[in-house]
Structure formats: structure tokens, C-alpha cells
C-alpha positions as CSV (number, residue, x, y, z in Angstrom):
1,M,0.7,2.8,-10.4
2,R,3.6,0.9,-10.1
3,L,6.1,0.6,-7.3
4,D,9.9,1.9,-6.9
5,W,11.1,-1.1,-5.5
6,A,14.5,1.0,-5.7
7,A,13.2,4.0,-4.1
8,M,11.5,2.2,-1.1
9,M,15.0,0.1,-0.6
10,R,17.0,3.3,-0.4
11,A,14.5,5.4,1.8
12,S,14.7,1.6,4.1
13,I,17.9,1.3,3.9
14,C,19.5,4.2,3.9
15,G,17.4,6.6,5.6
16,L,15.7,4.4,8.1
17,G,18.8,1.9,8.4
18,L,17.6,-1.4,7.9
19,R,19.5,-4.3,6.8
20,P,17.9,-5.4,3.3
21,S,16.7,-8.7,5.3
22,E,14.7,-6.4,7.5
23,F,13.2,-4.8,4.5
24,W,12.3,-7.8,2.6
25,A,10.7,-9.2,6.2
26,L,8.3,-6.2,5.9
27,T,4.7,-6.1,5.3
28,P,3.8,-3.3,3.1
29,A,1.7,-1.7,5.4
30,E,4.6,-1.7,8.3
31,L,6.7,-0.3,5.8
32,R,4.1,2.3,5.0
33,L,3.9,3.1,8.7
34,M,7.9,3.5,8.8
35,L,8.3,5.7,6.0
36,G,5.6,8.0,7.3
37,P,2.9,10.1,5.3
38,T,5.4,10.7,2.0
39,A,5.1,6.9,1.5
40,P,2.7,6.2,-1.6
41,A,-0.8,6.3,-1.4
42,P,-2.5,2.3,-0.8
43,M,-4.4,1.0,-3.7
44,G,-7.9,1.7,-4.3
45,R,-11.0,-0.3,-5.3
46,A,-11.0,1.2,-8.8
47,R,-7.5,0.2,-9.4
48,L,-7.9,-3.1,-7.9
49,I,-10.8,-3.5,-10.4
50,E,-8.9,-1.9,-13.5
51,L,-6.2,-5.0,-12.5
52,C,-8.7,-7.5,-12.4
53,R,-9.8,-6.8,-15.8
54,A,-6.1,-6.7,-17.5
55,Y,-5.4,-9.4,-15.8
56,P,-8.1,-12.0,-14.8
57,D,-7.9,-15.3,-13.1
58,D,-9.2,-17.0,-16.3
59,P,-7.3,-15.7,-19.5
60,G,-10.5,-17.0,-21.3
61,K,-13.0,-14.3,-19.8
62,E,-13.5,-11.1,-20.0
63,G,-13.2,-9.0,-17.5
64,S,-16.3,-8.4,-15.1
């Protein structure tokens, strides 16, 4: 799942009235809390494992 940064910025700046510098200073958890229940769900373990396999720290090794 890709993050729709434009939509999140629009919701934060237009909907919440934040300045761009305030938006970029937020942690993802803070932004999610401010956006409420319509914010995207956090990444689960299965997606993390999928990403680790697709983009290993050591490109010479296959994912575990």
C-alpha cells in the first residue's frame, strides 16, 4: 500500500488548518490521531515481511 502524501497534506493543511512545516513535523502516529478514524490503517506484520523480502538489507541475499 502506497501512502497518498498529496491527500494527507490536503487533509492536514486544508482540513486541519496546519501549515506545511507543522505537517512535516508530525510523526505518522500524530497525523493518524489528528485525522481520526478515516486515516489509513497502520502497516501490519504481513506487509512488513513482504517489504523486507522485496527490499532486503543485503541485496545479495534472498528474503528469509
